[in-house]
Every structure is written in structure tokens, then in C-alpha cells.
N, C-alpha and C positions, 0 to 999 in steps of 0.2 A: 434278498433285495439286490437288484442289479446295480453295479457301480457305474457312475457317470464319468469317471476318470478316463480320458482317452488312452492313457498309458496301460490301462488294464485290458484293452481290446487286443485281440490277436492280430499280428501283422499279416497282411496279405502276401507281401513279397519282402524278402530280405536281400539287400544289396551289400555284397561283401567283396573284398579284393580277391583276385584269382590267386590260388596257392599252388595250383598244379602247372608244370611246364607246358603240357599239352591239355588245353581245356577248351573243347568245342562242345559247349552245352547245347545239344540239339533240342532238349526240352525248352530251354529259354529262347532259343532262336525260333522255334515253332510258335511260342507265345507272342513273338514279335513279327510273325509272318506277314501281317498287314503292313507293317512298316517296311518290311523287305520289298513287298510288291509296290509300295509307294515310291521307294528309291529306284526300283526298276523302271517304273513309269516315268519318273523324273529324268532318268538317264536316256531313255528313248525319245521323249518328247522335247527336252530342252536342248539337246545337242545341236540340232539344226533349226532351232527356233529363230525367227527373224533372219533366215537366210533366203537367198533367191531360189536355189534349186532344192533345198530341203532334203528329204530322204533320197533324192536322185543321186546324191553323193555316194550312197551305198552301191549303186551301179557304176557310176563314173570312175571311181577310184581304181577298182580292180581291172576294169576294161582298159583304161588308158595305161596303167602300169603294165598290163599284159602286152599291149601293142608296143610299148617302148622296149620291153624286154625282148620281144620277138625281133624287132628291127635291129637292136644293138647286139644282142648276144647270139641270135640264130642267123641273122642275115649278114651283119658286118663281121662279127667274131667267128661265124661259121661253127658254132657249137651244135653238134648233131643231136637229134632226138631219134627215137625208134621210128623206122620207116612205117608209114601208114598211120602215124599219129601226128596231127597238125601241131606245129610249134606253138601256135597261139593257145590251143587247148592245154598243152603241156604246161605253159607258163600260167595260164588261168588256174589250173588245178593247184599248182604250188602257191600262188598268191592267195587263193581262197583259204587254204589251210593256214598259211602264215599269218594272214590278217587277223584271224580269231585269236591266236596266241598273242600277237602284238598288241591288239586292243585290250586284252585282259591284263597284260603286263603293264602297259603305259597308263591304263586307266586306274589301276590299283596302286601304282607307285607313288602317288601323292595323297594318299588317303588321309594321313594325319594333318599335313599342312593345309590341304584344301578344305577340310571339315573341322578345323580347330574351333571355329565359333560354335558349331553345333555340339561338339564333344564337351566344350567347357560349360554348357548350360543345362544339358539334359542327359539322363542316363538311358542307354540302350546297349545291347551287345555290339561292340565296335566292329566286330568282324562282319556284321550285316552289310556294311557299306561296300567293302571289297567283294563280298559274295553277290551283291546286287549288280555290280559292274559285270562280273562273269556271266550272270544270268541274262542281263540286258543285251550283252554282246552276242548271245545265241540268236537273238532276232536278226541282227545284222548278218550273222554267219548263215542263217537260213535263207535270207534274201539272196546272198551271193551264191549259195548252192543252187538256188533256182536259176540264177543267171548262168552259172556253169552248165546246168542241165540244158537250158535253152540253146546255148551254143553247141553243146554236144549233139543235141537232136538235129540242129542245122547241118553240122559237118557230117554226121552219120547218115542223115536222110536225104540231103540235097546236094552233097558233093561226093567225090571219090577219093578224097584225101584222108579219110578217117577209117579206112578199111581194117586197120589193125587195132583200133581203139575200141575196147569193149570192157564193160564192168565185170569184175570177178565175183564169185560166190562169196569171197571174203569181204564184199561190201557190207555184210552184216556186222563187221567190226567197226563201222563208222562211229556208232555211239561210244565205243571204247576209246577211239582216237580223239573224239571231242572231249571226253572226260579227262584224258591225259593232257591235252592242251590247256584245258581249264585249270587243272591242278598246277601245271608248270607256270602258267601265267599268274595265277593267284599266289603261289608260293614265292616266286621271284618278286612279285609286286609288293607283297607284305614285307619282304626283306628290305627292299629299296625304300619303301615308305617309312619303315622304322629307322633306317639310317639317315634319311633326309631330315629327321627332326633335329639332329645334331650337326649334320654336314649338308648345308643347303646347296652347295655347289654340285652335289650328286644329281640334283634335278636337271641341270644342264647337260650332264653326261648321259642321261637316259636315252634321249633321242639319238644321239651320236652312237651310243653303244648298240641300240636296237638296229640301226642301219648296218653296222659291222656284223652283228650276229646274223642278219638276213643273208649276207654274202657267204657266211660260214655255215648256212643251213640248207644249201643245195636248192634254193628256191628257183633259180633261173638256169640251172644246169643239172644234168644227171650225175648222181654220185659216181657212177662208173666212169664217166668222163674225167672227173677230177682225179680219181684213183689212177687212171691211165696217164694223165699229164704230170701229176705231182705225187707219185707213190710214196715218197719219203715223209710227206706231212699229211697224207690223206686221212690218217687216223684221227687228226683233229676234227675233221668234218664228219667222219664216219661214226665217231662216238658222241657226237652232238645229238641229244635226244630229238630236237626239232628236225634234224636231217632224217632221221628214221621215221618220224611222223609224216613228214612231207613225202618221202619215198613211199611209205605205206598208203598215203592218201591217193597218190598217183597210180599205185598198183591196183588198188580196189576199184578205182573209177575208170582208169584207162588201160589197165593191163600192162603198164610200163614198169620195168624193174622187178625186184623181188623183195619179199618180206618173210622173215622166219619167226618161228615161235620164240626163239631165244632173244631176238631183237625186241619182240613185243614185251617179253618179260623184263628185259633190261629197262626199256623206257617206262614201263609200269612201275618198277621199283624206284627208279630215279624220280619220277613225278611224285610219288607218295613221300619219299624222303625230303624232296624240296618243299612240298606243302607243309610237312610236319615241322621242318626247320623254320620256315616262314611263320608258321603259327606260334611256335615257341618265342621267337624274337618279337612278333607282334604283340603277344600277351605280355611279354616283359616290358615292352615300350609303353603299352597302354596305361600302365600304372603311374608313370611319371612324365609322360610326354608333354602334358600341359605346362610343365615348368620350363620346357626347353624350346618349344615352338615360338 
């Protein structure tokens, strides 16, 4: 005889607190993959909803920033770039790589405070939201890569100013660089998001801090130029993982600068460590954040 008592029925899922410091349950995330895709769609569609220019901002922001950097840093400040490489292309390459990291960092840095209403009502793996931001930013990055390719084709095919700009065979490393940028942005974003549940003023420091970090990441100048002008403090920029990423991105797309295996190993190890540290703090905060936000 079958029991009609609901408590005798087997549970389909069991929700329990995380006990491990590092707990990225891929099986559970895969089970919620439809929710992940919904968050990705939300991030892409709603960002520029009810705006005049909409997705055109994906094109406008890097183009105008590149123009401003070219005028101020290359024309007025006379920061040199490699002969045969247009300064505009040099800046556009740096901004394209920087924007992906920046969007991942700023987008995930307010995960808890921005989604506290959802987190307080329904269960799902919380890490899905910051992961969805990193994935949705890939769409923006792909669009800006196409913009960069378009200007590269123009300069290389219709002008004589890009005679030394050429992609390297190491262009195959582009997915590795994207993964490193995503891990760095996600790791730092989860750290900041966890800290802002207690210290709300950190939210105001994120934008300012990201701007300072951009100037310390060789976005608008070659690393060699900084090492030549300020050799005593150049190590601060040289050991910045994003400096190496941006230098590598310029190298594989324009043939500017150099990148070594040791540098790739260094930024790979740092990005994994930052991600794991962010995940540990994120998982710890997830257990009690609803009482502090």
C-alpha cells in the first residue's frame, strides 16, 4: 500500500548551506542554465532599453574615447607609438581590451545590493548572476572587436599609415586573453560586491578606482614608454596583470610590443587566484548577506 503522506516522498532537490570554501557546483549551475541565459538576455536587452541610440553606444564609446586619447596623449603629449601603426588603432586596441575587463568588474561589483530583492525571495545559485554579466559582456566585446577590425581594414587597405600593423600568429591566444580578463573582472567584482554589503561607500569608490586603474594599465601609452620615462616606478605598471593583457592584445592584433610565455603564465596564475579568492569571499557572504544589506 502506497503512503499518501507527502513527507514519505523522495525529495527532488535538497538545498543546504555551502560548507566548502571553494564551491562552484557546475552540476547545479548546469541545472539552472536556462536561468543563466535569461539573465544574459536581460543584461543585453535592458541596458539600453528606452534610450535614443540604444546599442549604438557599443560603437560610440570606444570610438570617441580613442579619438580623445589620440588627440590628448599622442598629439598634445606627443606619446610615441610604433612607426607604421596609427595612434588611433593603437588606442582602439587598448580600449577594446580594457572595456571588457572594466564592464565585467563594474557589472559584478554590486551583485548583492542590486539583486537583494531576488535573493531574498527565491533560491538559485547566486554565482549565476555575476557569471551572466561576464557572458553578456562577451556580446559587447564581440561588437567592439568588429569595430576594431573594420578600422584595421580601412587603415591597412585604404591608407599608407598602417604598413607595420599586422596580426601575429599568436592571435590564436585571443580566447585565452578573454578568459583571463573575464576571470580577473569576475574575481575582483565578487570581492567588491561582498564587501559592499557591509561598507556601502565602496560603491562610490569603484568608478574612481577603475579610472585610476586604467591609467595604470598602459591603455593609452606603450609600456616601453613608461619604463623609459619613469624607470623607478615602472614595475607598478609592468606587474599589473591588465597591463600585460593589453600589451598582449596589441601584440597579437597589431604586432606592437612583445609578450612572453612567462608573462602569460603570470597573468594566468594571478587571474585564477583572484577568481578563487573572489569565489571564497562570495560564498562566505552569500550565507549571511541578507541580514546586512
